[in-house]
TITORBA-951241 format. One line per 8 residues: number of its first residue (from 1); their letters; for each residue x, y, z of C-alpha. Coordinates in steps of 0.5 Angstrom, whole numbers, padded with zeros to 4 digits. Layout:
% TITORBA-951241
NUM	A	X/Y/Z  ...
//
This chain:
% TITORBA-951241
1	MEKLKVGI	0061/0001/-0016  0056/-0001/-0021  0049/0003/-0021  0042/0001/-0022  0039/0005/-0027  0032/0007/-0025  0026/0010/-0029  0020/0013/-0026
9	IGTGVIFN	0013/0013/-0029  0008/0018/-0026  0010/0024/-0023  0004/0026/-0019  0003/0027/-0011  0005/0020/-0009  0012/0021/-0013  0014/0026/-0007
17	LNILGYLN	0014/0020/-0003  0016/0014/-0007  0023/0018/-0010  0026/0019/-0003  0028/0012/-0002  0032/0012/-0009  0036/0019/-0007  0043/0020/-0004
25	RDDIEITC	0045/0012/-0005  0051/0011/-0008  0048/0005/-0012  0042/0008/-0015  0042/0013/-0021  0035/0016/-0023  0036/0016/-0031  0029/0018/-0033
33	LCNRTIEK	0022/0020/-0032  0016/0020/-0035  0009/0024/-0034  0004/0025/-0039  0005/0033/-0038  0013/0033/-0039  0013/0040/-0035  0010/0037/-0029
41	AKQKIEKF	0016/0032/-0029  0021/0037/-0030  0019/0041/-0024  0020/0034/-0020  0027/0034/-0023  0028/0041/-0020  0025/0040/-0013  0029/0034/-0012
49	HLEKKIPV	0035/0036/-0015  0036/0031/-0020  0041/0031/-0026  0038/0037/-0030  0040/0033/-0036  0036/0027/-0035  0031/0025/-0041  0023/0026/-0039
57	YSDYKEML	0018/0022/-0043  0011/0023/-0044  0010/0016/-0047  0013/0010/-0042  0013/0005/-0048  0018/0010/-0051  0022/0011/-0045  0022/0003/-0044
65	NKENLDII	0024/0003/-0052  0030/0008/-0051  0033/0007/-0044  0037/0001/-0041  0034/0001/-0034  0035/-0004/-0028  0029/-0002/-0024  0022/0001/-0026
73	EILLPHHL	0017/0005/-0021  0010/0005/-0024  0006/0010/-0021  0000/0010/-0025  -0007/0010/-0024  -0010/0003/-0023  -0013/0002/-0030  -0006/0002/-0033
81	HADATIYA	-0002/-0002/-0028  -0003/-0009/-0032  -0001/-0006/-0039  0005/-0002/-0036  0008/-0008/-0032  0007/-0013/-0038  0011/-0008/-0043  0016/-0007/-0038
89	AQKKIKGI	0017/-0014/-0037  0018/-0016/-0044  0024/-0011/-0044  0027/-0016/-0038  0027/-0010/-0033  0031/-0013/-0027  0025/-0011/-0022  0019/-0008/-0023
97	SVQKPIAL	0015/-0004/-0017  0008/-0003/-0018  0003/0002/-0014  -0003/-0001/-0010  -0007/-0005/-0012  -0004/-0010/-0017  -0009/-0009/-0022  -0017/-0008/-0023
105	TLEQADKM	-0018/-0016/-0024  -0015/-0023/-0022  -0014/-0024/-0030  -0010/-0018/-0030  -0006/-0020/-0024  -0005/-0027/-0027  -0002/-0024/-0034  0003/-0019/-0030
113	IEACEKSG	0005/-0025/-0026  0006/-0029/-0032  0010/-0024/-0036  0015/-0023/-0030  0016/-0030/-0029  0017/-0031/-0036  0022/-0026/-0037  0025/-0027/-0030
121	VILSIYEN	0023/-0020/-0027  0022/-0019/-0020  0015/-0016/-0019  0014/-0012/-0013  0007/-0009/-0011  0009/-0003/-0007  0006/-0003/0000  0009/0002/0005
129	FMFAPHII	0005/0001/0011  0009/-0006/0012  0015/-0002/0013  0013/0004/0018  0018/0003/0023  0013/0002/0029  0009/-0003/0025  0015/-0007/0023
137	KAKELLDN	0016/-0007/0031  0009/-0010/0032  0010/-0015/0027  0016/-0017/0030  0013/-0018/0037  0007/-0022/0034  0012/-0027/0030  0016/-0028/0036
145	DYIGDPSS	0010/-0030/0040  0010/-0024/0045  0002/-0024/0046  0001/-0031/0044  -0003/-0034/0038  -0007/-0028/0035  -0015/-0029/0034  -0018/-0022/0032
153	IRIKIAIG	-0016/-0016/0029  -0019/-0010/0028  -0017/-0004/0023  -0020/0003/0024  -0019/0008/0019  -0021/0015/0020  -0022/0019/0014  -0022/0027/0015
161	AKGGWKIP	-0024/0032/0009  -0020/0038/0012  -0012/0039/0012  -0006/0035/0009  -0004/0035/0002  -0006/0040/-0002  -0008/0036/-0008  -0010/0039/-0015
169	ESAELWRK	-0017/0037/-0017  -0015/0035/-0024  -0010/0030/-0020  -0016/0026/-0017  -0021/0026/-0023  -0019/0019/-0025  -0021/0017/-0018  -0028/0019/-0020
177	DPKKVGGA	-0028/0014/-0026  -0030/0007/-0024  -0027/0004/-0030  -0020/0007/-0028  -0021/0007/-0020  -0024/0000/-0021  -0027/-0004/-0015  -0035/-0004/-0015
185	HHGSPILF	-0039/-0003/-0021  -0040/0005/-0019  -0032/0005/-0017  -0029/0004/-0010  -0025/0010/-0008  -0025/0007/-0001  -0025/0000/-0001  -0021/-0001/-0007
193	DNGWHAFS	-0016/0005/-0007  -0015/0007/0000  -0017/0000/0003  -0012/-0004/0000  -0007/-0002/0006  -0012/-0005/0011  -0013/-0011/0007  -0006/-0012/0006
201	LAYWFFNE	-0004/-0011/0013  -0010/-0016/0015  -0007/-0021/0011  0000/-0020/0013  0000/-0019/0020  -0004/-0026/0021  0000/-0030/0015  -0006/-0033/0013
209	EIEKVFAW	-0011/-0033/0007  -0018/-0031/0008  -0024/-0036/0008  -0030/-0032/0007  -0032/-0024/0008  -0038/-0020/0009  -0038/-0013/0008  -0043/-0007/0008
217	TDKYQDLD	-0042/0000/0005  -0046/0006/0004  -0045/0013/0000  -0043/0019/0002  -0041/0024/-0004  -0037/0020/-0009  -0035/0015/-0003  -0037/0008/-0002
225	APAYVMFK	-0037/0010/0005  -0038/0009/0011  -0036/0002/0010  -0035/-0005/0015  -0032/-0011/0013  -0032/-0018/0017  -0028/-0024/0015  -0025/-0030/0017
233	YKQSKEHL	-0018/-0033/0016  -0017/-0040/0014  -0014/-0044/0019  -0008/-0047/0015  -0004/-0049/0021  -0007/-0050/0028  -0009/-0044/0033  -0012/-0044/0040
241	VPQYGNME	-0018/-0040/0037  -0021/-0039/0030  -0019/-0033/0027  -0023/-0027/0025  -0022/-0020/0023  -0026/-0013/0022  -0025/-0007/0018  -0028/0000/0019
249	FSLMPEMD	-0028/0006/0014  -0031/0012/0018  -0032/0019/0015  -0030/0025/0019  -0032/0031/0015  -0031/0036/0020  -0025/0033/0023  -0019/0038/0022
257	FSDSKYYP	-0013/0034/0020  -0009/0041/0019  -0003/0038/0022  -0002/0032/0018  0004/0032/0013  0000/0028/0008  -0007/0026/0007  -0013/0027/0012
265	VDEFIEII	-0013/0020/0014  -0011/0016/0020  -0011/0009/0022  -0012/0005/0029  -0011/-0003/0029  -0012/-0007/0035  -0010/-0015/0035  -0012/-0019/0041
273	ASRGIMRI	-0008/-0026/0042  -0008/-0032/0047  -0005/-0028/0052  -0005/-0020/0051  -0008/-0015/0047  -0004/-0010/0042  -0006/-0003/0040  -0002/0000/0034
281	NQGTSIGN	-0004/0008/0034  -0003/0012/0028  -0001/0011/0021  -0001/0016/0015  -0001/0022/0020  0004/0019/0025  0008/0025/0028  0002/0030/0028
289	KLSNSKIL	-0001/0033/0035  -0004/0026/0037  0003/0023/0037  0005/0027/0043  0000/0024/0047  0001/0019/0052  -0005/0016/0051  -0003/0014/0044
297	PPIAIIRD	0004/0011/0044  0005/0008/0037  0005/0001/0040  0001/-0001/0047  0001/-0008/0050  -0003/-0011/0055  0000/-0017/0058  0001/-0021/0064
305	GKVETYTD	-0003/-0015/0068  0002/-0010/0065  0001/-0004/0060  0008/-0003/0056  0009/0002/0051  0014/0003/0045  0015/0010/0043  0022/0010/0040
313	FEKDWKYS	0021/0011/0033  0021/0016/0027  0014/0019/0027  0013/0021/0020  0010/0017/0015  0015/0018/0010  0020/0013/0013  0015/0007/0011
321	FINATNYF	0016/0009/0004  0024/0010/0005  0024/0003/0008  0020/0000/0003  0024/0003/-0003  0030/0001/0000  0028/-0006/0001  0026/-0007/-0006
329	IDAVKKNK	0033/-0005/-0008  0036/-0010/-0004  0031/-0015/-0007  0033/-0013/-0014  0040/-0013/-0012  0040/-0020/-0009  0035/-0023/-0014  0030/-0025/-0008
337	QPLLSGEQ	0023/-0025/-0007  0020/-0019/-0005  0015/-0018/0001  0009/-0017/-0003  0010/-0021/-0009  0005/-0021/-0015  0002/-0028/-0012  0002/-0025/-0005
345	ARSILKFN	-0001/-0019/-0008  -0006/-0023/-0012  -0009/-0026/-0006  -0010/-0019/-0003  -0014/-0017/-0009  -0018/-0023/-0009  -0020/-0021/-0001  -0021/-0014/-0003
353	LAAIKSVE	-0025/-0016/-0009  -0029/-0021/-0005  -0031/-0016/0000  -0034/-0011/-0006  -0038/-0017/-0009  -0041/-0018/-0002  -0043/-0011/-0002  -0046/-0012/-0009
361	QSKQIILD	-0050/-0018/-0007  -0051/-0017/0000  -0049/-0024/0002  -0043/-0027/0005  -0037/-0029/0000  -0033/-0035/0000  -0027/-0034/-0003  -0026/-0041/-0006
//
């Protein structure tokens, strides 16, 4: 069996999850890594029992010039996504997977999409939440009309300050630089970085573009939060009730997420449709103590006067990464459009930037 050769650019904390889907596959060979600090990349080779002799680069351009790769995984800070993607596309890599958000601006996103289309490269923007086992099931139920025509979505993100991963302060410095993290004039580590997941899910669940948005944010330490975003969907097809949504980014500085395996954050989603209500409980911290509570099943549905719960899922955020990577590999092998293509990610970026513009201008933003 011919193996797809994979190179990974960036070996920070998120690498520990992104690599999982590439491991233990007969059709994949991780052939090189790139990190500005070579020693950190070598530590990941040892940690994940990769081939000890694989080359490690400090310059991704040198790696792309020397290595004959089929897949590139770009795990770099936001401001580097466009340049790295365009350079990789010019090397005619079969598939490029880029961390969210796709880019800092729509102009950058357009150049990335154009470069990949010109070279016949599959461009996928990595959004693991769409591949969490319980969220896949929730989407399936919605698409099968199980609770009727959706009219409203509420996404609540609870952001703690204690517990989870121990991330070196040096690894987070770029998120404090507005030119690197992107979003608002002063940077937007909540709406533009953490918030991308919520904007993606809002777009994906209803499969509708966004017509208009209004948002507020406050300021807490270095965060653009608490934050609140309201939006209306375009009605490209007929719906029983006009569709609206909102997102809340709430801070819990005294909440202890010590039993979270990852970030001290969790997500809760409510979808109201014409004949039922769906609650999706937990995301990032699924598998912690809350997951064992009968009042917080992964999915709860109120329909026809009855409450139904769905609990038989792998309750660990890592499976969303494994599933996302496996899906991307399959898309590359079959040369098919990925779930979150460059064009779709551009629509999410447009939605996201409109919310930030609304905050800055204190007014409703019409996306067109």
